[in-house]
MOPAC internal coordinates of N, CA, C and O (Angstrom, degrees):
PM7 1SCF
backbone

  N    0.0000 0     0.00 0     0.00 0    0    0    0
  C    1.4488 1     0.00 0     0.00 0    1    0    0
  C    1.5243 1   112.30 1     0.00 0    2    1    0
  O    1.2310 1   120.64 1   161.23 1    3    2    1
  N    1.3217 1   116.39 1   -18.77 1    3    2    1
  C    1.4576 1   119.10 1   179.91 1    5    3    2
  C    1.5258 1   110.89 1   -65.42 1    6    5    3
  O    1.2310 1   119.87 1   144.76 1    7    6    5
  N    1.3307 1   117.86 1   -35.24 1    7    6    5
  C    1.4630 1   119.87 1  -179.82 1    9    7    6
  C    1.5317 1   111.01 1   -68.55 1   10    9    7
  O    1.2310 1   119.97 1   144.56 1   11   10    9
  N    1.3375 1   117.67 1   -35.44 1   11   10    9
  C    1.4687 1   119.80 1   175.82 1   13   11   10
  C    1.5231 1   110.94 1   -65.49 1   14   13   11
  O    1.2310 1   120.71 1   143.65 1   15   14   13
  N    1.3274 1   116.25 1   -36.35 1   15   14   13
  C    1.4650 1   120.15 1   177.78 1   17   15   14
  C    1.5312 1   110.50 1   -66.30 1   18   17   15
  O    1.2310 1   120.71 1   140.98 1   19   18   17
  N    1.3250 1   116.25 1   -39.02 1   19   18   17
  C    1.4656 1   120.78 1   177.29 1   21   19   18
  C    1.5246 1   110.81 1   -65.38 1   22   21   19
  O    1.2310 1   120.43 1   136.85 1   23   22   21
  N    1.3134 1   116.79 1   -43.15 1   23   22   21
  C    1.4694 1   120.65 1   178.29 1   25   23   22
  C    1.5199 1   110.30 1   -64.06 1   26   25   23
  O    1.2310 1   120.19 1   138.86 1   27   26   25
  N    1.3217 1   117.23 1   -41.14 1   27   26   25
  C    1.4669 1   120.73 1   178.73 1   29   27   26
  C    1.5245 1   110.40 1   -63.32 1   30   29   27
  O    1.2310 1   120.07 1   137.00 1   31   30   29
  N    1.3148 1   117.47 1   -43.00 1   31   30   29
  C    1.4604 1   120.82 1   178.19 1   33   31   30
  C    1.5226 1   110.81 1   -63.16 1   34   33   31
  O    1.2310 1   120.68 1   137.06 1   35   34   33
  N    1.3344 1   116.31 1   -42.94 1   35   34   33
  C    1.4651 1   121.08 1   178.01 1   37   35   34
  C    1.5251 1   111.29 1   -60.07 1   38   37   35
  O    1.2310 1   120.56 1   131.12 1   39   38   37
  N    1.3311 1   116.53 1   -48.88 1   39   38   37
  C    1.4680 1   119.85 1  -179.66 1   41   39   38
  C    1.5241 1   111.82 1   -65.53 1   42   41   39
  O    1.2310 1   120.59 1   145.50 1   43   42   41
  N    1.3208 1   116.47 1   -34.50 1   43   42   41
  C    1.4593 1   119.64 1   176.58 1   45   43   42
  C    1.5166 1   112.10 1   -62.70 1   46   45   43
  O    1.2310 1   120.54 1   134.36 1   47   46   45
  N    1.3251 1   116.57 1   -45.64 1   47   46   45
  C    1.4636 1   119.73 1   178.66 1   49   47   46
  C    1.5293 1   111.63 1   -68.85 1   50   49   47
  O    1.2310 1   120.29 1   144.83 1   51   50   49
  N    1.3205 1   117.05 1   -35.17 1   51   50   49
  C    1.4646 1   119.75 1   174.99 1   53   51   50
  C    1.5224 1   110.53 1   -60.92 1   54   53   51
  O    1.2310 1   120.77 1   138.53 1   55   54   53
  N    1.3220 1   116.13 1   -41.47 1   55   54   53
  C    1.4575 1   120.92 1   179.08 1   57   55   54
  C    1.5237 1   111.22 1   -63.26 1   58   57   55
  O    1.2310 1   120.59 1   135.86 1   59   58   57
  N    1.3275 1   116.49 1   -44.14 1   59   58   57
  C    1.4649 1   120.67 1  -179.90 1   61   59   58
  C    1.5238 1   110.75 1   -63.89 1   62   61   59
  O    1.2310 1   120.36 1   134.09 1   63   62   61
  N    1.3157 1   116.92 1   -45.91 1   63   62   61
  C    1.4666 1   121.09 1  -178.85 1   65   63   62
  C    1.5262 1   110.62 1   -64.31 1   66   65   63
  O    1.2310 1   120.20 1   134.36 1   67   66   65
  N    1.3293 1   117.22 1   -45.64 1   67   66   65
  C    1.4624 1   119.95 1  -179.67 1   69   67   66
  C    1.5268 1   112.02 1   -66.84 1   70   69   67
  O    1.2310 1   119.92 1   142.92 1   71   70   69
  N    1.3310 1   117.77 1   -37.08 1   71   70   69
  C    1.4663 1   120.07 1   176.03 1   73   71   70
  C    1.5248 1   110.22 1   -64.62 1   74   73   71
  O    1.2310 1   120.29 1   142.75 1   75   74   73
  N    1.3194 1   117.05 1   -37.25 1   75   74   73
  C    1.4654 1   120.42 1   175.96 1   77   75   74
  C    1.5172 1   112.19 1   -64.17 1   78   77   75
  O    1.2310 1   120.66 1   137.44 1   79   78   77
  N    1.3184 1   116.35 1   -42.56 1   79   78   77
  C    1.4717 1   120.32 1   177.51 1   81   79   78
  C    1.5241 1   110.21 1   -63.14 1   82   81   79
  O    1.2310 1   120.45 1   138.88 1   83   82   81
  N    1.3287 1   116.74 1   -41.12 1   83   82   81
  C    1.4643 1   120.75 1   177.45 1   85   83   82
  C    1.5242 1   111.18 1   -61.08 1   86   85   83
  O    1.2310 1   120.23 1   136.49 1   87   86   85
  N    1.3212 1   117.17 1   -43.51 1   87   86   85
  C    1.4704 1   120.50 1   178.98 1   89   87   86
  C    1.5178 1   111.86 1   -64.74 1   90   89   87
  O    1.2310 1   120.26 1   137.43 1   91   90   89
  N    1.3273 1   117.11 1   -42.57 1   91   90   89
  C    1.4664 1   120.67 1   178.63 1   93   91   90
  C    1.5293 1   110.60 1   -63.84 1   94   93   91
  O    1.2310 1   120.45 1   138.04 1   95   94   93
  N    1.3280 1   116.75 1   -41.96 1   95   94   93
  C    1.4644 1   120.20 1   179.08 1   97   95   94
  C    1.5236 1   111.06 1   -64.83 1   98   97   95
  O    1.2310 1   120.33 1   137.85 1   99   98   97
  N    1.3343 1   116.97 1   -42.15 1   99   98   97
  C    1.4660 1   120.28 1   179.20 1  101   99   98
  C    1.5281 1   110.81 1   -64.80 1  102  101   99
  O    1.2310 1   120.43 1   138.39 1  103  102  101
  N    1.3272 1   116.79 1   -41.61 1  103  102  101
  C    1.4652 1   119.90 1   177.41 1  105  103  102
  C    1.5265 1   111.32 1   -65.52 1  106  105  103
  O    1.2310 1   120.35 1   138.84 1  107  106  105
  N    1.3212 1   116.93 1   -41.16 1  107  106  105
  C    1.4689 1   120.32 1   179.24 1  109  107  106
  C    1.5213 1   110.55 1   -62.14 1  110  109  107
  O    1.2310 1   120.45 1   138.78 1  111  110  109
  N    1.3151 1   116.75 1   -41.22 1  111  110  109
  C    1.4589 1   120.09 1   179.66 1  113  111  110
  C    1.5303 1   110.61 1   -70.03 1  114  113  111
  O    1.2310 1   120.61 1   139.82 1  115  114  113
  N    1.3248 1   116.45 1   -40.18 1  115  114  113
  C    1.4674 1   119.92 1  -178.42 1  117  115  114
  C    1.5260 1   111.93 1   -70.22 1  118  117  115
  O    1.2310 1   119.99 1   138.06 1  119  118  117
  N    1.3174 1   117.62 1   -41.94 1  119  118  117
  C    1.4606 1   120.71 1  -174.63 1  121  119  118
  C    1.5302 1   113.75 1   -88.41 1  122  121  119
  O    1.2310 1   120.19 1   148.18 1  123  122  121
  N    1.3154 1   117.24 1   -31.82 1  123  122  121
  C    1.4540 1   119.95 1  -176.92 1  125  123  122
  C    1.5111 1   112.94 1  -112.96 1  126  125  123
  O    1.2310 1   121.11 1  -147.44 1  127  126  125
  N    1.3136 1   115.48 1    32.56 1  127  126  125
  C    1.4596 1   120.01 1  -172.01 1  129  127  126
  C    1.5239 1   113.40 1   -60.99 1  130  129  127
  O    1.2310 1   119.86 1   139.24 1  131  130  129
  N    1.3275 1   117.86 1   -40.76 1  131  130  129
  C    1.4714 1   120.45 1  -176.79 1  133  131  130
  C    1.5304 1   111.28 1   -63.19 1  134  133  131
  O    1.2310 1   120.78 1   130.28 1  135  134  133
  N    1.3281 1   116.11 1   -49.72 1  135  134  133
  C    1.4673 1   118.31 1  -177.60 1  137  135  134
  C    1.5315 1   111.31 1   -70.03 1  138  137  135
  O    1.2310 1   120.40 1   141.54 1  139  138  137
  N    1.3321 1   116.84 1   -38.46 1  139  138  137
  C    1.4606 1   119.92 1   178.60 1  141  139  138
  C    1.5272 1   110.40 1   -66.35 1  142  141  139
  O    1.2310 1   120.45 1   138.99 1  143  142  141
  N    1.3359 1   116.75 1   -41.01 1  143  142  141
  C    1.4623 1   120.58 1  -179.89 1  145  143  142
  C    1.5226 1   111.80 1   -64.25 1  146  145  143
  O    1.2310 1   120.59 1   141.91 1  147  146  145
  N    1.3165 1   116.47 1   -38.09 1  147  146  145
  C    1.4696 1   119.21 1   178.18 1  149  147  146
  C    1.5235 1   110.94 1   -62.45 1  150  149  147
  O    1.2310 1   121.23 1   134.07 1  151  150  149
  N    1.3213 1   115.25 1   -45.93 1  151  150  149
  C    1.4680 1   119.63 1  -178.55 1  153  151  150
  C    1.5275 1   110.47 1   -64.57 1  154  153  151
  O    1.2310 1   120.41 1   129.25 1  155  154  153
  N    1.3342 1   116.82 1   -50.75 1  155  154  153
  C    1.4613 1   120.06 1  -178.20 1  157  155  154
  C    1.5275 1   111.71 1   -68.00 1  158  157  155
  O    1.2310 1   120.30 1   146.15 1  159  158  157
  N    1.3204 1   117.04 1   -33.85 1  159  158  157
  C    1.4557 1   119.94 1   177.47 1  161  159  158
  C    1.5245 1   111.96 1   -61.99 1  162  161  159
  O    1.2310 1   121.08 1   138.73 1  163  162  161
  N    1.3376 1   115.54 1   -41.27 1  163  162  161
  C    1.4664 1   119.55 1   178.36 1  165  163  162
  C    1.5300 1   111.66 1   -69.69 1  166  165  163
  O    1.2310 1   120.87 1   139.06 1  167  166  165
  N    1.3217 1   115.94 1   -40.94 1  167  166  165
  C    1.4631 1   119.62 1  -176.90 1  169  167  166
  C    1.5262 1   111.35 1   -67.71 1  170  169  167
  O    1.2310 1   120.56 1   132.28 1  171  170  169
  N    1.3515 1   116.53 1   -47.72 1  171  170  169
  C    1.4560 1   120.57 1  -172.43 1  173  171  170
  C    1.5185 1   114.31 1  -102.38 1  174  173  171
  O    1.2310 1   119.67 1   175.38 1  175  174  173
  N    1.3280 1   118.23 1    -4.62 1  175  174  173
  C    1.4572 1   121.19 1   178.20 1  177  175  174
  C    1.5255 1   113.52 1    67.60 1  178  177  175
  O    1.2310 1   120.18 1  -141.08 1  179  178  177
  N    1.3270 1   117.26 1    38.92 1  179  178  177
  C    1.4598 1   121.81 1  -179.32 1  181  179  178
  C    1.5184 1   110.34 1  -111.01 1  182  181  179
  O    1.2310 1   121.00 1   -29.88 1  183  182  181
  N    1.3324 1   115.69 1   150.12 1  183  182  181
  C    1.4613 1   118.60 1   175.32 1  185  183  182
  C    1.5336 1   109.47 1   -87.60 1  186  185  183
  O    1.2310 1   120.62 1    -2.62 1  187  186  185
  N    1.3360 1   116.41 1   177.38 1  187  186  185
  C    1.4641 1   120.78 1  -174.11 1  189  187  186
  C    1.5222 1   113.03 1   -62.43 1  190  189  187
  O    1.2310 1   119.57 1   141.80 1  191  190  189
  N    1.3235 1   118.42 1   -38.20 1  191  190  189
  C    1.4633 1   120.88 1  -179.36 1  193  191  190
  C    1.5254 1   110.79 1   -66.18 1  194  193  191
  O    1.2310 1   120.38 1   138.02 1  195  194  193
  N    1.3204 1   116.88 1   -41.98 1  195  194  193
  C    1.4637 1   120.27 1   178.56 1  197  195  194
  C    1.5250 1   111.35 1   -67.33 1  198  197  195
  O    1.2310 1   120.60 1   142.74 1  199  198  197
  N    1.3325 1   116.47 1   -37.26 1  199  198  197
  C    1.4576 1   119.79 1   177.95 1  201  199  198
  C    1.5196 1   111.48 1   -66.89 1  202  201  199
  O    1.2310 1   120.09 1   139.60 1  203  202  201
  N    1.3223 1   117.43 1   -40.40 1  203  202  201
  C    1.4645 1   120.53 1   177.92 1  205  203  202
  C    1.5215 1   110.54 1   -61.15 1  206  205  203
  O    1.2310 1   120.62 1   137.54 1  207  206  205
  N    1.3168 1   116.42 1   -42.46 1  207  206  205
  C    1.4644 1   120.97 1   177.22 1  209  207  206
  C    1.5273 1   110.69 1   -64.58 1  210  209  207
  O    1.2310 1   119.97 1   139.21 1  211  210  209
  N    1.3177 1   117.65 1   -40.79 1  211  210  209
  C    1.4641 1   121.48 1   179.92 1  213  211  210
  C    1.5275 1   111.00 1   -66.47 1  214  213  211
  O    1.2310 1   120.04 1   138.98 1  215  214  213
  N    1.3406 1   117.53 1   -41.02 1  215  214  213
  C    1.4590 1   120.49 1   177.87 1  217  215  214
  C    1.5244 1   110.79 1   -63.29 1  218  217  215
  O    1.2310 1   120.53 1   135.33 1  219  218  217
  N    1.3223 1   116.59 1   -44.67 1  219  218  217
  C    1.4562 1   120.78 1   179.74 1  221  219  218
  C    1.5270 1   110.41 1   -63.07 1  222  221  219
  O    1.2310 1   120.41 1   137.08 1  223  222  221
  N    1.3178 1   116.82 1   -42.92 1  223  222  221
  C    1.4584 1   120.91 1   179.53 1  225  223  222
  C    1.5321 1   110.65 1   -64.36 1  226  225  223
  O    1.2310 1   120.38 1   139.11 1  227  226  225
  N    1.3119 1   116.88 1   -40.89 1  227  226  225
  C    1.4663 1   121.00 1   177.89 1  229  227  226
  C    1.5258 1   110.92 1   -59.82 1  230  229  227
  O    1.2310 1   120.40 1   130.81 1  231  230  229
  N    1.3313 1   116.84 1   -49.19 1  231  230  229
  C    1.4606 1   120.15 1  -179.08 1  233  231  230
  C    1.5241 1   111.54 1   -64.12 1  234  233  231
  O    1.2310 1   120.39 1   139.59 1  235  234  233
  N    1.3222 1   116.86 1   -40.41 1  235  234  233
  C    1.4657 1   120.57 1   180.00 1  237  235  234
  C    1.5252 1   111.30 1   -65.76 1  238  237  235
  O    1.2310 1   119.95 1   135.43 1  239  238  237
  N    1.3168 1   117.70 1   -44.57 1  239  238  237
  C    1.4645 1   120.85 1  -179.63 1  241  239  238
  C    1.5265 1   111.72 1   -67.74 1  242  241  239
  O    1.2310 1   120.39 1   143.92 1  243  242  241
  N    1.3178 1   116.85 1   -36.08 1  243  242  241
  C    1.4628 1   120.10 1   177.67 1  245  243  242
  C    1.5265 1   110.40 1   -66.43 1  246  245  243
  O    1.2310 1   120.64 1   139.71 1  247  246  245
  N    1.3373 1   116.37 1   -40.29 1  247  246  245
  C    1.4602 1   120.46 1   178.23 1  249  247  246
  C    1.5306 1   110.89 1   -64.18 1  250  249  247
  O    1.2310 1   120.37 1   137.68 1  251  250  249
  N    1.3130 1   116.90 1   -42.32 1  251  250  249
  C    1.4681 1   120.28 1   177.54 1  253  251  250
  C    1.5283 1   110.24 1   -63.06 1  254  253  251
  O    1.2310 1   120.05 1   139.02 1  255  254  253
  N    1.3203 1   117.51 1   -40.98 1  255  254  253
  C    1.4607 1   121.06 1   179.23 1  257  255  254
  C    1.5274 1   111.03 1   -63.01 1  258  257  255
  O    1.2310 1   119.99 1   141.25 1  259  258  257
  N    1.3254 1   117.63 1   -38.75 1  259  258  257
  C    1.4602 1   120.85 1   177.33 1  261  259  258
  C    1.5238 1   110.42 1   -61.89 1  262  261  259
  O    1.2310 1   120.68 1   135.70 1  263  262  261
  N    1.3273 1   116.30 1   -44.30 1  263  262  261
  C    1.4586 1   119.43 1   179.07 1  265  263  262
  C    1.5301 1   111.74 1   -64.42 1  266  265  263
  O    1.2310 1   120.59 1   134.05 1  267  266  265
  N    1.3294 1   116.48 1   -45.95 1  267  266  265
  C    1.4639 1   120.63 1  -174.63 1  269  267  266
  C    1.5293 1   112.10 1   -70.27 1  270  269  267
  O    1.2310 1   120.11 1   138.20 1  271  270  269
  N    1.3208 1   117.40 1   -41.80 1  271  270  269
  C    1.4550 1   119.99 1  -172.46 1  273  271  270
  C    1.5260 1   114.76 1   -99.36 1  274  273  271
  O    1.2310 1   119.19 1   166.81 1  275  274  273
  N    1.3364 1   119.14 1   -13.19 1  275  274  273
  C    1.4572 1   120.76 1  -178.19 1  277  275  274
  C    1.5198 1   113.45 1  -122.35 1  278  277  275
  O    1.2310 1   120.22 1   123.25 1  279  278  277
  N    1.3178 1   117.18 1   -56.75 1  279  278  277
  C    1.4611 1   120.18 1  -170.13 1  281  279  278
  C    1.5249 1   112.19 1   -74.32 1  282  281  279
  O    1.2310 1   119.76 1   132.28 1  283  282  281
  N    1.3167 1   118.06 1   -47.72 1  283  282  281
  C    1.4690 1   120.14 1   179.43 1  285  283  282
  C    1.5347 1   111.14 1   -63.17 1  286  285  283
  O    1.2310 1   118.79 1   133.60 1  287  286  285
  N    1.3379 1   119.91 1   -46.40 1  287  286  285
  C    1.4692 1   118.28 1   175.92 1  289  287  286
  C    1.5365 1   112.75 1   -62.09 1  290  289  287
  O    1.2310 1   120.27 1   145.97 1  291  290  289
  N    1.3229 1   117.09 1   -34.03 1  291  290  289
  C    1.4654 1   120.12 1   177.42 1  293  291  290
  C    1.5277 1   110.56 1   -59.19 1  294  293  291
  O    1.2310 1   120.48 1   130.76 1  295  294  293
  N    1.3369 1   116.70 1   -49.24 1  295  294  293
  C    1.4580 1   119.54 1   179.72 1  297  295  294
  C    1.5293 1   112.03 1   -67.29 1  298  297  295
  O    1.2310 1   120.17 1   145.16 1  299  298  297
  N    1.3275 1   117.28 1   -34.84 1  299  298  297
  C    1.4600 1   119.85 1   177.83 1  301  299  298
  C    1.5357 1   110.96 1   -64.16 1  302  301  299
  O    1.2310 1   120.29 1   137.64 1  303  302  301
  N    1.3260 1   117.04 1   -42.36 1  303  302  301
  C    1.4595 1   120.01 1   178.70 1  305  303  302
  C    1.5224 1   110.34 1   -68.99 1  306  305  303
  O    1.2310 1   120.42 1   142.88 1  307  306  305
  N    1.3319 1   116.81 1   -37.12 1  307  306  305
  C    1.4713 1   120.24 1   176.66 1  309  307  306
  C    1.5280 1   111.31 1   -61.74 1  310  309  307
  O    1.2310 1   120.26 1   141.16 1  311  310  309
  N    1.3181 1   117.11 1   -38.84 1  311  310  309
  C    1.4681 1   120.76 1   178.47 1  313  311  310
  C    1.5295 1   109.91 1   -66.70 1  314  313  311
  O    1.2310 1   120.18 1   140.16 1  315  314  313
  N    1.3322 1   117.27 1   -39.84 1  315  314  313
  C    1.4615 1   120.64 1   179.28 1  317  315  314
  C    1.5291 1   112.69 1   -69.40 1  318  317  315
  O    1.2310 1   120.76 1   145.86 1  319  318  317
  N    1.3180 1   116.16 1   -34.14 1  319  318  317
  C    1.4746 1   120.05 1  -177.59 1  321  319  318
  C    1.4561 1   109.02 1   -78.58 1  322  321  319
  O    1.2310 1   120.10 1   180.00 1  323  322  321

């Protein structure tokens, strides 16, 4: 059972770290949108509407990945332990 506890602790910290990265990314996009949009617009050749959609899609997919790969396995291991 000690290995399940270690895995649960690992997944818990992964969840915390990834949630922190998600929050920092969301804040960076929300607060620095003009400068970030200019840079990404030049690099990828997208207009502001397409960039807004891409930013939203990025945040949504990252959040889903956190749930699928960190939070759900964390609770599953907690139930087993």
